[in-house]
C-alpha positions in Angstrom: 163.2 54.3 -69.2 165.5 54.3 -66.1 164.0 53.9 -62.6 165.1 57.5 -61.9 163.3 58.8 -65.0 160.2 56.8 -64.1 160.2 58.3 -60.6 160.5 61.8 -62.0 157.5 61.2 -64.3 155.3 59.6 -61.6 156.3 62.3 -59.1 155.0 64.9 -61.7 151.7 62.9 -62.1 151.1 62.7 -58.4 151.4 66.5 -58.1 148.8 66.8 -60.9 146.4 64.7 -58.8 146.8 66.9 -55.7 143.2 68.0 -55.7 141.9 64.4 -55.8 144.3 63.4 -53.0 142.8 66.1 -50.9 139.2 65.3 -51.8 139.6 61.6 -51.0 141.2 62.3 -47.7 138.4 64.7 -46.8 135.8 62.1 -47.7 137.4 59.4 -45.6 137.9 61.8 -42.6 134.1 62.5 -42.7 133.4 58.8 -41.9 133.6 58.3 -38.1 135.2 54.9 -38.0 135.9 55.1 -34.3 137.5 52.1 -32.5 136.4 50.9 -30.0 133.9 49.7 -30.9 135.1 49.4 -34.5 132.5 50.9 -36.8 133.7 49.6 -40.1 130.6 49.2 -42.3 130.6 52.6 -44.0 134.4 52.9 -44.1 134.9 49.4 -45.7 132.2 50.0 -48.3 133.8 53.3 -49.2 137.3 51.8 -49.6 135.9 49.0 -51.8 134.3 51.6 -54.0 137.5 53.7 -54.2 139.7 50.7 -55.1 137.1 49.7 -57.8 137.1 53.2 -59.2 140.8 52.8 -59.9 140.3 49.6 -61.8 141.2 47.2 -59.0 139.3 44.2 -57.8 139.3 44.4 -54.0 138.4 41.5 -51.7 137.2 41.4 -48.1 139.4 39.4 -45.7 138.2 38.8 -42.2 138.9 36.5 -39.3 136.1 34.1 -38.3 133.4 35.2 -35.9 134.7 32.8 -33.3 138.3 34.2 -33.6 137.0 37.8 -33.3 134.7 37.1 -30.3 137.5 35.2 -28.5 139.2 38.6 -28.3 136.0 40.2 -26.9 135.5 42.2 -30.1 132.3 42.7 -32.2 131.8 41.3 -35.7 132.5 42.0 -38.5 136.2 43.2 -38.8 136.6 43.5 -42.6 140.1 44.1 -44.0 140.2 45.2 -47.7 142.9 43.9 -50.0 143.5 45.0 -53.6 146.4 43.9 -55.9 148.1 45.0 -59.1 149.8 41.8 -60.3 153.3 42.0 -61.7 154.6 40.0 -64.6 156.8 37.8 -62.3 154.8 38.0 -59.0 157.9 38.7 -57.0 158.8 40.6 -54.9 155.5 41.4 -53.2 155.3 45.0 -51.8 152.4 46.1 -49.6 151.3 49.7 -49.1 149.2 49.7 -46.0 147.1 52.0 -43.8 144.3 51.4 -41.2 140.7 52.4 -41.4 140.0 52.8 -37.7 140.5 56.0 -35.6 140.5 56.8 -31.9 137.7 58.8 -30.3 137.6 62.5 -30.4 137.6 63.2 -26.6 136.1 66.5 -25.6 134.6 67.9 -28.7 134.7 71.4 -27.3 138.5 71.3 -27.4 138.4 71.1 -31.2 138.7 74.3 -33.2 137.2 72.6 -36.3 134.7 69.8 -36.5 136.5 66.5 -35.7 134.8 64.7 -38.7 134.6 67.7 -40.9 137.7 67.3 -43.1 137.9 71.1 -43.3 140.9 72.8 -45.0 142.6 75.7 -43.2 146.0 77.1 -44.0 146.9 74.2 -46.3 146.0 71.6 -43.7 143.2 69.0 -43.6 141.7 68.9 -40.1 139.9 66.0 -38.5 140.2 62.7 -36.7 142.2 60.3 -38.7 143.5 63.0 -41.2 147.1 61.8 -40.5 146.4 58.6 -38.6 145.7 57.2 -41.2 142.9 58.2 -43.6 145.3 60.4 -45.6 147.6 57.4 -46.2 144.6 55.4 -47.5 144.0 58.2 -50.0 147.7 58.1 -50.9 147.5 54.4 -51.9 144.9 55.2 -54.6 146.8 58.2 -56.1 150.1 56.2 -56.1 148.4 53.4 -58.1 146.7 55.8 -60.5 150.0 57.7 -61.2 151.9 54.4 -61.8 149.1 53.2 -64.2 149.0 56.5 -66.1 152.7 56.6 -66.5 152.6 53.1 -68.0 154.9 51.6 -65.3 155.2 47.9 -65.9 155.5 46.0 -62.6 157.4 42.8 -62.2 156.6 42.3 -58.6 153.0 42.5 -57.1 151.8 45.7 -55.5 149.3 45.0 -52.7 147.2 47.7 -51.2 145.5 47.1 -47.8 143.0 48.9 -45.7 143.0 47.2 -42.3 141.1 47.1 -39.1 142.0 47.3 -35.4 145.4 49.1 -35.5 144.2 51.6 -32.9 143.5 48.8 -30.4 146.6 46.8 -31.4 144.6 43.7 -32.1 145.1 40.7 -34.2 142.1 40.7 -36.6 143.8 43.4 -38.8 147.3 42.9 -40.2 148.0 40.1 -37.7 145.2 38.0 -39.3 146.3 38.9 -42.8 149.9 38.0 -42.4 149.2 34.8 -40.5 146.2 33.6 -42.5 144.3 36.1 -44.6 146.6 36.7 -47.5 147.1 32.9 -48.1 143.3 32.2 -47.7 142.6 34.7 -50.5 145.3 33.5 -52.9 147.9 36.2 -52.2 151.5 35.4 -51.9 153.5 36.1 -48.7 154.7 39.7 -48.6 158.3 40.5 -49.1 158.1 44.2 -48.2 155.6 46.2 -46.2 155.3 49.9 -45.4 152.5 51.2 -43.3 151.6 54.8 -43.7 151.8 56.5 -40.3 152.7 60.0 -39.2 156.5 59.8 -38.8 157.2 63.4 -39.8 158.8 62.4 -43.1 162.1 62.5 -41.3 161.9 59.3 -39.2 161.6 55.7 -40.3 160.0 53.3 -37.8 162.1 50.1 -37.9 162.0 49.0 -34.3 159.5 49.3 -31.5 159.2 48.7 -27.8 157.1 45.8 -26.6 153.6 46.1 -25.4 152.1 44.5 -22.3 148.5 45.5 -21.7 147.3 44.3 -18.3 143.6 44.3 -17.3 143.3 43.4 -13.6 139.9 43.0 -11.8 139.9 43.3 -8.0 137.2 41.9 -5.7 136.3 43.4 -2.4 133.5 43.3 0.1 130.8 46.0 0.0 129.7 47.9 3.1 128.2 51.2 4.1 130.4 54.1 3.3 129.9 55.4 6.9 131.5 52.2 8.2 134.2 51.3 5.7 136.1 49.0 8.0 133.3 46.5 7.7 134.1 46.0 4.0 137.1 45.6 1.7 137.5 48.4 -0.7 138.6 47.0 -4.1 139.5 50.5 -5.4 142.0 50.9 -2.5 143.7 47.6 -3.5 143.9 48.7 -7.1 145.5 52.0 -6.1 148.1 50.1 -3.9 149.1 48.0 -6.9 149.2 51.1 -9.1 151.7 52.7 -6.8 153.8 49.6 -6.7 153.9 49.2 -10.5 154.8 52.9 -11.0 157.8 52.3 -8.8 159.2 49.8 -11.3 162.9 50.3 -12.2 162.8 51.6 -15.7 165.1 50.1 -18.3 166.3 51.7 -21.5 167.6 51.0 -25.0 169.7 53.4 -27.2 167.3 53.1 -30.2 164.0 52.4 -28.5 164.2 54.7 -25.5 163.0 53.8 -22.1 160.2 51.6 -20.7 157.0 53.4 -20.2 154.0 52.7 -17.9 150.6 54.2 -18.2 147.5 53.6 -16.1 144.7 53.8 -18.7 141.6 52.9 -16.7 140.6 52.7 -13.0 136.9 51.8 -12.9 134.9 50.7 -9.9 132.3 51.4 -7.3 128.5 51.9 -7.4 127.9 55.0 -5.3 129.7 57.5 -3.2 128.4 56.0 0.1 129.2 52.3 -0.7 132.5 50.5 -0.2 133.5 49.4 -3.7 133.4 45.6 -4.1 134.9 45.6 -7.5 137.5 47.6 -9.4 139.2 47.2 -12.8 142.6 48.7 -13.5 144.6 48.6 -16.7 148.3 49.1 -17.3 149.9 49.9 -20.7 153.5 48.9 -20.2 156.0 49.3 -23.2 159.2 47.4 -22.5 162.3 48.7 -24.3 164.2 45.4 -23.6 162.9 42.0 -22.6 159.2 41.8 -21.8 159.9 38.8 -19.5 161.6 41.2 -17.1 158.4 43.2 -16.7 156.2 40.1 -16.5 158.4 38.7 -13.7 158.2 42.0 -11.9 154.4 42.1 -12.2 154.0 38.4 -11.0 156.3 39.0 -8.0 154.7 42.3 -7.0 151.2 40.8 -7.0 152.3 37.7 -5.2 154.0 39.8 -2.5 150.9 42.0 -2.0 148.7 38.9 -1.7 151.0 37.5 1.0 151.1 40.8 2.9 147.4 41.5 2.7 144.6 38.8 3.0 142.1 41.3 1.5 144.2 41.8 -1.6 142.0 39.6 -3.8 142.2 39.5 -7.6 139.4 37.9 -9.6 141.1 37.9 -13.0 144.3 39.1 -14.8 144.1 39.4 -18.6 147.0 40.2 -20.9 145.2 42.1 -23.7 148.5 42.6 -25.6 151.7 40.6 -25.2 154.4 41.8 -27.5 158.2 41.5 -27.4 160.3 44.5 -28.5 161.4 44.0 -32.1 161.5 45.0 -35.7 163.9 44.7 -38.7 166.5 47.1 -37.3 168.4 50.1 -38.8 170.9 48.1 -40.9 168.3 46.2 -43.0 168.5 46.6 -46.8 164.9 47.9 -46.9 165.9 50.7 -44.6 168.7 51.6 -46.9 166.4 51.5 -49.9 163.9 53.8 -48.3 166.6 56.3 -47.3 168.0 56.4 -50.8 164.6 56.9 -52.5 163.5 59.6 -49.9 166.8 61.4 -50.5 166.4 61.3 -54.3 162.8 62.5 -54.3 162.7 65.0 -51.4 166.4 65.9 -50.8 165.8 65.0 -47.1 167.5 62.4 -44.9 165.5 60.0 -43.0 166.5 58.5 -39.6 165.7 54.9 -38.7 164.4 54.8 -35.1 162.3 52.9 -32.6 161.4 55.9 -30.5 159.6 58.5 -32.7 158.7 61.5 -30.6 158.7 59.2 -27.6 156.0 56.9 -29.0 156.3 53.1 -29.2 154.8 51.5 -32.2 155.4 50.0 -35.5 151.7 50.1 -36.2 150.8 47.3 -38.5 154.5 46.7 -39.3 154.8 45.0 -36.0 152.9 42.0 -37.4 154.9 41.8 -40.6 158.4 42.5 -39.1 157.9 39.8 -36.6 156.7 37.3 -39.2 159.7 37.3 -41.6 158.6 40.3 -43.7 160.6 43.6 -44.1 158.1 45.9 -42.4 158.6 49.6 -41.8 156.5 52.7 -40.8 156.8 56.0 -42.6 154.6 58.8 -43.7 153.3 62.4 -43.5 152.1 64.0 -40.3 153.6 64.0 -36.8 152.9 61.6 -34.0 152.6 64.5 -31.6 149.4 65.5 -33.3 147.9 62.0 -33.5 145.1 61.1 -31.0 144.9 64.8 -30.1 142.3 67.5 -30.6 142.7 69.4 -33.9 144.6 66.5 -35.6 145.6 67.5 -39.1 147.8 66.7 -42.0 149.4 69.3 -44.3 148.5 68.8 -48.0 152.1 69.1 -48.9 152.9 66.2 -46.6 150.3 64.1 -48.4 151.8 64.8 -51.8 155.3 64.2 -50.7 154.4 60.9 -49.0 152.6 59.7 -52.2 155.7 60.6 -54.2 158.0 58.6 -51.9 155.7 55.6 -51.9 155.4 55.6 -55.7 159.2 55.9 -55.9 159.6 52.8 -53.6 157.2 50.8 -55.8 159.3 51.6 -58.8 162.5 50.7 -57.0 161.2 47.4 -55.6 158.7 46.1 -58.2 160.2 47.1 -61.6 
């Protein structure tokens, strides 16, 4: 049977499993695997059971406790890996999604329960529905449809449910690609696609860098009625914030412009005490060279220290230090995805590094920067991720599963 005929048969079978795809997505959304702190026990146990139910033999792959604690994270951080071995073992293609979700924010702003997985108007609502519990469910239905259709794989199909995407930390796909796969007897990946909400019309092949600064200021406490007797650490943090926001923004045609977000300002004990400590964080996404931003930050801080003796910093930590990168729009894997999407859906898909203004390759950052063809694609829309009333349309789930199955046939048969 030709690859095109196989794709047609598997596409039909995925449609027949629509109800199971919905049910599994609902079950996963109902598990509140919020990160931070990274509550993975129930979610990882569930994924192990789901992989086993499809006839797979999943393994748990986790960084050491020392490696995890060095990043100020709690243990354990269990990635789950399952594999369908091909007759030749090459190429190795990974379908990936992450188990963690962001918090729900103000629950009163949700129309439907954030961990309810309720269906309304053909949509599954809940935190993680599109980012990325639905894409975990897709993996299972893709494997089932391929098995039922009798598709014989030459290359290995690897399925991963990873940790810590939402905090951009190494113990997830970073650990797997650098250590975890090899430690558990898996070959290095050749192709990797992470299911993320790209609107089914965009293909993440590049991303801006990521510099996450955590800076702690020290001041001198004093009575709030006599503030000149002290040094207000919050005021110093605010001065730095204004200076950083004045940065000369750079841009790139594919990745858009640099962005700067002040995520946290935290300090002070009481309204009538001069704050002797303040923490401020900056999320800076460079579209070009991260070294330009780092030099700006170093020079700005040095100048402020020189101008103001009370400008005292206790610590500066870089929680994320990533260069802009990815495989780029001309890579053969990009062309393959475009062709398969066009055949199955009739749609065109645009390679980009700036989907809806967001800057991420998700887990594909780790693979694309370690010699693997890594991309990001899937159902849902980034504008709904991390927001109240997150949802994924059931039709988007089905279409994504059909595309992913089509890619497995194209690459692994």
